[in-house]
C-alpha positions as a LaTeX table, in Angstrom:
\begin{tabular}{lrrr}
\hline
Residue & $x$ (\AA) & $y$ (\AA) & $z$ (\AA) \\
\hline
Asp1 & 99.61 & 181.09 & 138.34 \\
Gln2 & 101.03 & 181.62 & 134.98 \\
Ala3 & 99.22 & 184.29 & 132.53 \\
Phe4 & 97.65 & 182.88 & 129.33 \\
Ala5 & 98.25 & 184.96 & 126.22 \\
Arg6 & 95.31 & 184.12 & 123.66 \\
His7 & 95.87 & 184.66 & 120.05 \\
Asp8 & 93.31 & 184.83 & 117.56 \\
Ser9 & 94.44 & 183.35 & 113.89 \\
Ala10 & 92.81 & 184.78 & 110.47 \\
Arg11 & 91.59 & 181.13 & 109.95 \\
Gln12 & 88.18 & 179.65 & 111.13 \\
Cys13 & 89.21 & 178.55 & 114.71 \\
Val14 & 87.69 & 175.82 & 116.77 \\
Asp15 & 86.00 & 177.24 & 119.68 \\
Val16 & 87.32 & 175.40 & 122.75 \\
Pro17 & 86.96 & 175.89 & 126.29 \\
Ala18 & 89.44 & 178.11 & 127.70 \\
Gly19 & 89.70 & 176.37 & 130.88 \\
Ala20 & 91.00 & 173.06 & 129.23 \\
Val21 & 93.69 & 175.21 & 127.16 \\
Leu22 & 94.93 & 176.47 & 130.58 \\
Asp23 & 94.93 & 173.10 & 132.25 \\
Ile24 & 97.00 & 171.44 & 129.46 \\
Ala25 & 99.26 & 174.52 & 129.22 \\
Arg26 & 99.81 & 174.16 & 133.19 \\
Arg27 & 100.65 & 170.49 & 133.14 \\
Ala28 & 103.12 & 170.99 & 130.36 \\
Val29 & 105.11 & 173.47 & 132.20 \\
Val30 & 105.38 & 171.36 & 134.98 \\
Ala31 & 105.87 & 168.17 & 133.18 \\
Asp32 & 108.98 & 167.06 & 131.31 \\
Gly33 & 107.93 & 166.50 & 127.49 \\
Met34 & 104.99 & 167.31 & 125.17 \\
Gln35 & 101.29 & 167.01 & 126.67 \\
Val36 & 98.46 & 165.61 & 124.51 \\
Gly37 & 94.88 & 165.51 & 125.44 \\
Tyr38 & 91.53 & 165.67 & 123.70 \\
Ala39 & 88.51 & 167.92 & 124.56 \\
Thr40 & 85.06 & 168.18 & 123.63 \\
Thr41 & 83.94 & 171.84 & 121.98 \\
Pro42 & 80.38 & 173.33 & 123.06 \\
Asp43 & 79.03 & 172.29 & 119.73 \\
Asp44 & 79.97 & 168.38 & 120.39 \\
Arg45 & 83.06 & 168.13 & 118.10 \\
Thr46 & 86.11 & 166.45 & 119.31 \\
Val47 & 89.60 & 168.35 & 119.49 \\
Arg48 & 93.02 & 167.32 & 120.27 \\
Phe49 & 95.74 & 169.50 & 122.33 \\
Ala50 & 99.44 & 169.30 & 122.23 \\
Ala51 & 101.19 & 171.58 & 124.55 \\
Glu52 & 105.20 & 172.16 & 124.72 \\
Arg53 & 106.82 & 174.37 & 127.26 \\
Phe54 & 109.20 & 177.11 & 126.94 \\
Arg55 & 111.38 & 179.43 & 128.64 \\
Thr56 & 112.86 & 182.87 & 127.79 \\
Asp57 & 116.41 & 181.80 & 128.77 \\
Thr58 & 118.03 & 178.75 & 128.26 \\
Glu59 & 119.12 & 178.42 & 132.06 \\
Gly60 & 116.04 & 180.13 & 133.49 \\
Pro61 & 112.65 & 178.26 & 134.52 \\
Tyr62 & 109.98 & 177.28 & 132.26 \\
Val63 & 107.62 & 180.41 & 131.94 \\
Gly64 & 104.85 & 179.16 & 129.80 \\
Ala65 & 103.68 & 176.43 & 126.95 \\
Val66 & 102.73 & 176.43 & 123.21 \\
Val67 & 99.42 & 174.96 & 122.91 \\
Ser68 & 97.81 & 173.90 & 119.60 \\
Val69 & 94.55 & 172.99 & 119.03 \\
Ala70 & 93.42 & 170.68 & 116.00 \\
Asp71 & 89.93 & 169.25 & 114.66 \\
Ala72 & 90.09 & 165.50 & 115.79 \\
Glu73 & 86.89 & 164.80 & 113.74 \\
Pro74 & 88.52 & 163.33 & 110.89 \\
Glu75 & 91.03 & 161.36 & 112.87 \\
Ala76 & 88.19 & 160.00 & 115.09 \\
Ala77 & 86.34 & 159.13 & 111.83 \\
Arg78 & 89.30 & 157.32 & 110.51 \\
His79 & 89.58 & 155.43 & 113.79 \\
Asp80 & 86.25 & 154.43 & 113.62 \\
Arg81 & 86.66 & 153.29 & 110.30 \\
Met82 & 90.04 & 151.26 & 110.89 \\
Val83 & 87.91 & 149.75 & 114.08 \\
Leu84 & 85.20 & 148.64 & 111.57 \\
Leu85 & 87.67 & 147.22 & 109.13 \\
Ile86 & 89.23 & 145.29 & 111.94 \\
Val87 & 86.14 & 143.72 & 113.08 \\
Gly88 & 84.83 & 143.23 & 110.23 \\
Gly89 & 87.74 & 141.52 & 109.02 \\
Cys90 & 87.86 & 139.19 & 112.28 \\
Val91 & 84.37 & 138.26 & 111.47 \\
Leu92 & 85.09 & 137.52 & 107.90 \\
Leu93 & 88.15 & 135.50 & 108.53 \\
Ile94 & 86.35 & 133.30 & 111.43 \\
Gly95 & 83.66 & 132.56 & 109.06 \\
Val96 & 85.96 & 131.70 & 106.10 \\
Val97 & 87.89 & 129.48 & 108.91 \\
Gly98 & 84.69 & 128.08 & 110.28 \\
Val99 & 83.69 & 127.12 & 106.82 \\
Ala100 & 86.99 & 125.76 & 105.64 \\
Gly101 & 87.01 & 123.64 & 108.80 \\
Tyr102 & 83.37 & 121.98 & 108.13 \\
Leu103 & 84.51 & 121.61 & 104.41 \\
Leu104 & 87.61 & 119.69 & 105.51 \\
Ala105 & 86.28 & 117.85 & 108.30 \\
Gly106 & 83.50 & 116.44 & 105.89 \\
Arg107 & 86.15 & 115.57 & 103.43 \\
Ala108 & 88.18 & 113.61 & 105.88 \\
Ile109 & 85.08 & 112.01 & 107.53 \\
Arg110 & 83.93 & 111.06 & 103.93 \\
Pro111 & 86.21 & 107.97 & 103.45 \\
Ala112 & 85.50 & 106.87 & 107.20 \\
Ala113 & 81.94 & 107.09 & 106.75 \\
Gly114 & 81.88 & 105.46 & 103.41 \\
Ala115 & 84.00 & 102.55 & 104.60 \\
Leu116 & 81.36 & 102.27 & 107.44 \\
Glu117 & 78.78 & 101.90 & 105.22 \\
Gln118 & 80.67 & 99.47 & 103.32 \\
Gln119 & 81.44 & 97.53 & 106.16 \\
Glu120 & 77.32 & 97.30 & 107.21 \\
Thr121 & 76.40 & 96.46 & 103.59 \\
Leu122 & 78.71 & 93.57 & 103.48 \\
Leu123 & 77.54 & 92.49 & 107.10 \\
Ala124 & 74.08 & 92.71 & 105.96 \\
Glu125 & 74.39 & 91.03 & 102.39 \\
Thr126 & 76.59 & 88.07 & 104.23 \\
Ala127 & 73.74 & 87.55 & 107.02 \\
His128 & 71.13 & 87.76 & 104.34 \\
Asp129 & 72.72 & 85.47 & 101.68 \\
Leu130 & 73.99 & 82.87 & 104.51 \\
Arg131 & 70.52 & 82.55 & 106.34 \\
Thr132 & 68.88 & 80.40 & 103.97 \\
Pro133 & 72.10 & 77.94 & 103.56 \\
Val134 & 72.58 & 77.71 & 107.19 \\
Ala135 & 69.14 & 76.72 & 107.83 \\
Ala136 & 69.48 & 73.89 & 104.89 \\
Leu137 & 72.78 & 72.97 & 106.61 \\
Arg138 & 71.48 & 72.48 & 109.86 \\
Ala139 & 68.47 & 70.63 & 108.53 \\
Leu140 & 70.79 & 68.05 & 106.88 \\
Ala141 & 72.79 & 67.65 & 109.95 \\
Glu142 & 69.65 & 67.04 & 112.07 \\
Ala143 & 68.40 & 64.35 & 109.21 \\
Ala144 & 71.62 & 62.90 & 109.30 \\
Glu145 & 71.80 & 62.37 & 113.41 \\
Arg146 & 68.34 & 61.00 & 113.04 \\
Asn147 & 68.59 & 58.65 & 110.07 \\
Pro148 & 72.17 & 56.81 & 110.27 \\
Glu149 & 71.24 & 54.64 & 107.00 \\
Gln150 & 71.12 & 58.09 & 104.85 \\
Arg151 & 74.13 & 59.88 & 106.54 \\
Glu152 & 76.28 & 59.09 & 103.43 \\
Glu153 & 73.99 & 60.70 & 101.03 \\
Leu154 & 73.37 & 63.53 & 103.63 \\
Leu155 & 76.77 & 64.12 & 104.13 \\
Ser156 & 77.45 & 64.23 & 100.63 \\
Arg157 & 74.60 & 67.10 & 100.16 \\
Thr158 & 76.06 & 68.90 & 103.66 \\
Val159 & 79.62 & 69.07 & 101.84 \\
Arg160 & 78.09 & 70.67 & 98.57 \\
Leu161 & 76.07 & 73.10 & 100.55 \\
Ala162 & 79.18 & 73.84 & 102.38 \\
Lys163 & 80.99 & 74.41 & 99.16 \\
Arg164 & 78.37 & 76.91 & 97.83 \\
Met165 & 78.43 & 78.73 & 101.27 \\
Gly166 & 82.17 & 79.31 & 100.84 \\
Gly167 & 81.57 & 80.36 & 97.33 \\
Ile168 & 79.08 & 82.79 & 98.67 \\
Ile169 & 81.19 & 84.57 & 101.40 \\
Asp170 & 84.12 & 84.59 & 98.65 \\
Gly171 & 81.75 & 86.67 & 96.31 \\
Leu172 & 80.94 & 89.21 & 98.89 \\
Leu173 & 84.42 & 89.61 & 100.24 \\
Val174 & 85.73 & 90.34 & 96.44 \\
Arg175 & 82.95 & 92.59 & 95.99 \\
Ala176 & 83.84 & 94.59 & 99.44 \\
Arg177 & 87.28 & 94.50 & 98.42 \\
Leu178 & 86.77 & 95.77 & 94.99 \\
Ala179 & 84.39 & 98.55 & 96.12 \\
Ala180 & 86.68 & 99.82 & 98.83 \\
Gly181 & 89.63 & 100.14 & 96.33 \\
Val182 & 91.64 & 97.28 & 98.06 \\
Glu183 & 91.54 & 94.70 & 95.04 \\
Gln184 & 91.50 & 95.55 & 91.18 \\
Leu185 & 89.27 & 93.70 & 88.49 \\
Thr186 & 91.93 & 90.86 & 86.71 \\
Met187 & 90.58 & 91.68 & 83.59 \\
Gln188 & 91.75 & 89.09 & 80.65 \\
Pro189 & 90.25 & 87.31 & 77.90 \\
Ile190 & 87.88 & 84.74 & 78.79 \\
Trp191 & 86.01 & 82.01 & 76.54 \\
Leu192 & 82.67 & 82.71 & 78.14 \\
Asp193 & 80.87 & 79.59 & 76.65 \\
Gln194 & 83.61 & 77.35 & 78.75 \\
Leu195 & 83.36 & 79.21 & 81.54 \\
Val196 & 79.48 & 78.89 & 81.67 \\
Thr197 & 79.74 & 75.04 & 80.76 \\
Gly198 & 82.12 & 74.55 & 83.64 \\
Val199 & 79.71 & 76.54 & 86.18 \\
Val200 & 77.07 & 74.41 & 85.07 \\
Glu201 & 79.05 & 70.97 & 85.54 \\
Glu202 & 80.12 & 71.89 & 89.02 \\
Thr203 & 76.52 & 72.89 & 90.42 \\
Pro204 & 74.42 & 70.30 & 91.70 \\
Ala205 & 71.18 & 70.10 & 89.90 \\
Asp206 & 69.53 & 68.11 & 92.75 \\
Gly207 & 67.02 & 66.58 & 90.22 \\
Ala208 & 66.49 & 69.54 & 88.30 \\
Gln209 & 67.00 & 69.49 & 84.32 \\
Val210 & 69.43 & 71.64 & 82.99 \\
Thr211 & 70.63 & 72.44 & 79.22 \\
Val212 & 73.24 & 74.15 & 77.84 \\
Thr213 & 73.55 & 75.57 & 74.40 \\
Ala214 & 76.97 & 77.60 & 74.17 \\
Ala215 & 78.65 & 78.88 & 70.89 \\
Pro216 & 82.16 & 79.88 & 71.26 \\
Thr217 & 82.35 & 83.54 & 72.54 \\
Met218 & 85.17 & 85.40 & 74.13 \\
Val219 & 84.58 & 88.51 & 76.38 \\
His220 & 86.92 & 90.54 & 78.36 \\
Gly221 & 86.77 & 90.08 & 82.44 \\
Asp222 & 87.51 & 89.06 & 85.31 \\
Pro223 & 87.14 & 85.32 & 85.69 \\
Val224 & 86.42 & 84.89 & 89.18 \\
Leu225 & 83.60 & 87.66 & 89.08 \\
Leu226 & 81.89 & 86.42 & 86.22 \\
Gln227 & 82.08 & 82.71 & 87.29 \\
Arg228 & 80.32 & 84.02 & 90.70 \\
Ala229 & 77.86 & 85.97 & 88.76 \\
Val230 & 77.06 & 82.99 & 86.25 \\
Thr231 & 76.63 & 80.80 & 89.55 \\
Asn232 & 74.18 & 83.12 & 91.07 \\
Leu233 & 71.98 & 83.24 & 88.32 \\
Leu234 & 72.10 & 79.37 & 87.58 \\
Asp235 & 71.27 & 78.78 & 91.70 \\
Asn236 & 68.42 & 81.15 & 91.42 \\
Ala237 & 66.94 & 79.70 & 88.37 \\
Leu238 & 67.31 & 76.07 & 90.24 \\
Arg239 & 65.72 & 77.47 & 93.64 \\
Tyr240 & 63.06 & 79.62 & 92.05 \\
Gly241 & 62.41 & 78.84 & 88.73 \\
Arg242 & 59.90 & 76.02 & 88.92 \\
Leu243 & 56.21 & 75.60 & 89.77 \\
Pro244 & 54.89 & 74.01 & 93.06 \\
Gly245 & 55.77 & 70.29 & 93.11 \\
Gln246 & 57.48 & 70.42 & 89.85 \\
Lys247 & 61.21 & 69.83 & 89.17 \\
Ala248 & 63.10 & 73.14 & 87.68 \\
Ile249 & 63.47 & 73.25 & 83.98 \\
Val250 & 66.38 & 75.42 & 83.20 \\
His251 & 68.16 & 76.02 & 79.71 \\
Val252 & 71.42 & 77.90 & 79.59 \\
Ala253 & 72.72 & 79.68 & 76.43 \\
Val254 & 75.76 & 81.65 & 75.51 \\
Ala255 & 76.21 & 83.40 & 72.43 \\
Asn256 & 77.72 & 86.62 & 71.21 \\
Gly257 & 78.71 & 87.69 & 74.90 \\
Arg258 & 75.31 & 86.87 & 76.23 \\
Val259 & 74.40 & 84.42 & 79.02 \\
Thr260 & 70.81 & 83.58 & 78.89 \\
Ile261 & 69.35 & 81.48 & 81.56 \\
Ala262 & 65.59 & 80.80 & 81.24 \\
Asp263 & 63.93 & 78.83 & 84.05 \\
Ser264 & 60.14 & 76.95 & 84.15 \\
Gly265 & 58.71 & 78.81 & 87.06 \\
Pro266 & 56.01 & 81.39 & 87.21 \\
Gly267 & 57.94 & 84.36 & 85.94 \\
Ile268 & 58.42 & 87.40 & 87.60 \\
Asp269 & 55.73 & 90.43 & 88.07 \\
Pro270 & 56.47 & 93.14 & 85.82 \\
Ala271 & 55.62 & 95.66 & 88.77 \\
Val272 & 58.71 & 94.26 & 90.54 \\
Ala273 & 60.92 & 93.52 & 88.05 \\
Gln274 & 62.92 & 96.91 & 87.96 \\
Ser275 & 63.60 & 96.28 & 91.68 \\
Ala276 & 64.34 & 92.38 & 91.29 \\
Phe277 & 68.17 & 93.38 & 91.56 \\
Asp278 & 68.20 & 95.08 & 94.72 \\
Arg279 & 69.61 & 93.70 & 98.12 \\
Phe280 & 67.40 & 91.49 & 99.98 \\
Thr281 & 64.48 & 91.16 & 97.48 \\
Thr282 & 63.42 & 87.80 & 96.76 \\
Ser283 & 60.00 & 87.93 & 94.61 \\
Gly284 & 58.96 & 85.15 & 91.66 \\
Gly285 & 62.07 & 84.50 & 90.13 \\
Ser286 & 64.25 & 86.73 & 91.78 \\
Gly287 & 66.36 & 85.39 & 94.50 \\
Leu288 & 69.32 & 85.85 & 96.66 \\
Gly289 & 72.87 & 86.86 & 94.95 \\
Leu290 & 71.27 & 89.11 & 91.95 \\
Ser291 & 72.41 & 92.28 & 93.42 \\
Ile292 & 76.07 & 90.68 & 93.20 \\
Val293 & 75.16 & 89.86 & 89.80 \\
Arg294 & 74.11 & 93.12 & 88.54 \\
Trp295 & 77.29 & 94.62 & 90.18 \\
Val296 & 79.51 & 92.14 & 88.49 \\
Ala297 & 77.63 & 93.21 & 85.11 \\
Leu298 & 77.83 & 96.96 & 85.95 \\
Ala299 & 81.76 & 96.76 & 86.97 \\
His300 & 82.47 & 95.08 & 83.32 \\
Gly301 & 80.38 & 97.67 & 81.59 \\
Gly302 & 77.58 & 95.10 & 80.82 \\
Thr303 & 74.14 & 94.71 & 81.62 \\
Leu304 & 71.77 & 92.44 & 83.62 \\
Ser305 & 67.84 & 92.58 & 82.75 \\
Val306 & 65.14 & 90.10 & 83.26 \\
Tyr307 & 61.72 & 89.85 & 81.51 \\
Asn308 & 59.13 & 86.69 & 80.95 \\
Ala309 & 59.28 & 84.38 & 78.23 \\
Glu310 & 55.99 & 83.79 & 76.26 \\
Gln311 & 55.72 & 79.92 & 77.31 \\
Gly312 & 56.12 & 80.93 & 80.77 \\
Gly313 & 58.98 & 81.27 & 83.08 \\
Ala314 & 61.87 & 84.10 & 83.64 \\
Ile315 & 64.66 & 84.81 & 81.49 \\
Phe316 & 67.97 & 86.30 & 83.03 \\
Glu317 & 70.26 & 87.90 & 80.34 \\
Leu318 & 73.68 & 89.08 & 81.37 \\
Val319 & 75.32 & 90.94 & 78.57 \\
Leu320 & 79.04 & 91.49 & 78.54 \\
Pro321 & 81.25 & 93.74 & 75.98 \\
Pro322 & 83.10 & 91.45 & 73.63 \\
Ala323 & 86.91 & 91.10 & 73.89 \\
Thr324 & 89.11 & 92.89 & 71.57 \\
Arg325 & 91.91 & 91.22 & 69.89 \\
\hline
\end{tabular}
């Protein structure tokens, strides 16, 4: 066994177990290199040992070791703070990555969700707008099958109805493409009075009385969409703007960028006037296709409104911005 010589420093020293010091000194003498270790003092403080062996003769055996003892509490505190910072940083990083992933995933999914919603809307509107024409088309075909002598007249009505159905589909497809950003509005100067007059001439009146008062007026818009909007308004007036058992009486007026269509029906209930242009609303004078008319008006920076006339009937008014020359 090797002797241990204790040196008492003039400074305040840490009280450490002598056995721990002797143990690390012995290990340093027999080992190759410095030995490092930790121990706990009687007052529960952590200390750090470092022992380096020595010899009195360069060729002789190692005869002892120098042991240094240091207070490891500051080092332990720094270690704890470092661990806390690393753990806290990892938690914060995971949180940031999670939030970023959520936001990026939402942004990536949003276009797909929007496209799916547009597709569902298109299918719903198509089914709704075509339900009545398809039923009428079937009724005409069955009537022609039962009445051979009326086939020519029924065939003519069938062709007109098929054209109307094609127009409905074209309007819905154009709206869907515009809403999806696939197609842009073809804006150009348009003589609104000529466009409306052409729509009235091409729309079968089916016995209704339709009159037109048109003053030259030019607007800036998409001719295809505006034609669809006017067609829907006129079709709505012809189908719903009449009293039971009577023929529809419709007056169309065009002036100063306004298209006014007045009918002779029961008018519109003020309680549902605000929802008259919602999809699938058919109350009073508001029928199929009015939601498309409102969308066309808004796409052109215009408005669509409805109110009751003093003498009876509903009045639909489409207002478009005038063309700038």
